[in-house]
C-alpha positions, -999 to +999 in steps of 0.1 A: +001+000+000+013+034-010+011+061+017+011+098+012+043+117+021+029+130+053+018+095+064+053+082+054+070+108+075+049+100+105+057+062+102+093+070+099+091+092+129+071+063+148+098+039+139+125+061+152+108+066+183+104+028+188+141+022+181+151+049+206+125+035+231+141-001+228+177+011+228+180+040+252+183+020+284+210-003+269+227+029+256+223+046+291+238+016+308+267+015+283+279+048+295+267+049+329+290+020+340+323+036+333+310+069+345+303+054+379+332+030+381+360+052+372+349+089+369+325+093+398+351+074+418+376+101+411+400+074+396+401+092+363+397+131+359+371+148+340+403+161+318+401+125+303+366+123+296+374+113+260+387+080+275+349+072+283+349+059+245+375+034+253+363+024+287+327+020+277+330-013+257+345-031+285+326-016+314+293-009+296+296-039+275+301-060+307+273-046+324+248-051+295+261-087+289+255-095+327+220-079+327+209-094+292+221-129+301+202-129+334+172-113+323+169-136+291+172-166+315+144-152+336+169-149+364+170-122+393+194-102+413+211-133+428+224-143+393+231-106+382+253-101+415+273-135+408+279-125+372+288-090+383+314-107+406+327-129+377+333-097+358+349-081+389+374-109+390+380-107+351+388-071+349+417-068+373+430-103+368+427-108+329+424-074+315+443-047+334+461-072+359+457-047+388+450-078+409+486-092+406+507-060+395+518-045+429+531-014+412+498-008+391+497+026+376+529+036+394+514+030+431+528+008+456+497-014+463+513-040+484+501-039+519+506-062+550+477-084+537+499-095+505+504-133+502+535-139+483+526-176+472+495-162+454+510-130+441+480-110+454+472-085+482+440-097+499+429-062+509+433-050+473+416-080+459+386-075+478+384-038+470+390-045+432+365-074+427+338-062+451+342-025+438+337-035+402+308-061+409+290-036+429+297-001+414+309-007+381+282-033+371+253-039+397+245-003+405+243+009+370+220-019+361+197-012+392+196+024+383+189+021+346+163-006+354+147+020+377+144+044+346+122+020+328+105+001+356+080-014+332+108-031+313+128-040+345+129-076+339+127-079+302+158-079+277+167-047+261+185-061+233+178-084+204+202-110+191+220-090+168+223-063+195+237-087+219+263-101+195+272-065+186+277-057+224+295-090+229+321-081+201+325-045+216+332-060+249+359-082+237+375-055+216+372-032+245+388-056+269+416-063+245+425-028+241+426-023+279+448-055+280+471-040+252+474-007+269+483-019+301+509-044+287+526-017+268+526+008+296+531-015+327+553-042+309+537-068+332+517-100+329+505-124+354+518-159+356+503-187+337+490-203+371+474-168+381+458-167+346+445-204+350+431-199+386+414-164+376+396-182+347+385-212+367+371-189+394+353-169+367+339-200+350+328-213+384+310-179+393+292-180+360+282-216+363+270-211+399+249-179+389+229-200+363+227-230+386+205-208+409+169-218+397+145-190+397+118-197+424+084-181+433+091-153+458+082-164+492+069-134+512+070-132+551+043-113+572+069-086+581+069-051+565+099-039+546+119-013+563+114+024+553+130+032+520+150+059+536+164+036+563+174+011+533+192+039+517+209+051+548+220+016+558+235+011+524+253+045+526+267+039+560+278+001+551+293+010+517+311+042+533+327+019+559+336-005+531+353+023+512+373+040+541+386+010+560+423+005+559+444-021+540+453-045+570+439-079+581+415-064+605+399-043+576+397-074+557+377-092+583+354-063+589+349-059+551+340-095+548+315-092+579+300-061+562+294-080+530+278-110+549+257-085+568+243-069+538+237-104+521+217-114+551+198-080+554+190-078+518+176-114+515+154-108+546+141-074+534+135-086+499+112-112+513+088-088+527+054-085+510+057-048+505+093-048+492+093-029+459+112-009+434+119+022+457+136-003+482+159-018+454+166+018+444+175+028+477+200+002+481+217+013+448+215+049+457+229+047+491+261+029+476+260+054+447+263+084+470+294+067+488+311+070+454+298+108+451+318+118+483+345+092+480+355+105+446+371+134+461+392+113+485+401+089+458+411+118+435+434+131+462+449+096+466+458+094+428+470+131+425+440+145+406+438+176+428+440+205+403+412+229+399+396+212+368+399+179+388+380+192+415+352+207+392+351+173+376+346+157+411+317+183+417+301+177+383+301+139+386+289+139+421+260+164+412+253+141+382+251+111+403+224+129+425+203+140+396+203+106+381+192+091+412+164+118+417+152+111+381+153+073+388+133+078+422+107+099+402+103+073+375+099+045+401+074+066+421+052+070+390+053+035+382+043+023+417+014+050+417+002+034+382+003-001+397-016+010+429-043+028+407-047-002+385-053-026+417-080-004+432 
């Protein structure tokens, strides 16, 4: 059927809107992951914002792959977190080698928790792996899903899009590997590579071995969303500032265990909803908002432009979080109205 030029223009505009509607969450996650994982953290200055193009394929591609594989298989946050942890091991172990390179980026990162036989520092291992799993992958996923609550558990990419992102991820990871090899002149041992790969494959296997089951609610009410956010903020801030000694390692492990128990208990409450999930992510996100100023100082990003960048990224994090809260509020309001 032939359409008039006006109708054809309207159809093209509608197709464009549909494409944007389908891809905008994925595109947002693609860039949000490195922005949170490196720039909000203060590890990279706003002076090097162009580097986002290089970092996004590895960070954003990794976050998208984690989310898509979990959501396509009808899995929830336990699978997402385990896949995120697999990424959290892969990046410092296989790609930039910060897990094993004790002079990474010119810094001496060997502390009293260094174990010579393994060639790793336990304190830094926890910081790197958990930091990437939580802040580089899980928090950006939670926030972007809050932007589109009606598509929170559905895939955002088609098969072709997933393949494209997978290729981008591999290319981006190779570029990071190549850059660090050329600048650091360091490679982990064959045994370190093998053990890392075994751990990564095991985490992936466990993540998909978790069978999705009907949510069993208890009769308790979930805590106030503000309380959830404050707890997430305090615990993540403590995790962030703890030192690099064995006592700090023990406390960090206890904090992680405590949050796993709390979140499991809270999420089984009948009134647990999207705002609670967002409060968890938002509380931890705000830790990086203030922690970025501290981290920037530690890595030497203390110039005026660097500090302006810290302010811009921190304000950006707050704005993104407020928009996500608004979107989630609207969805809950619609859901409540439809049940009346």
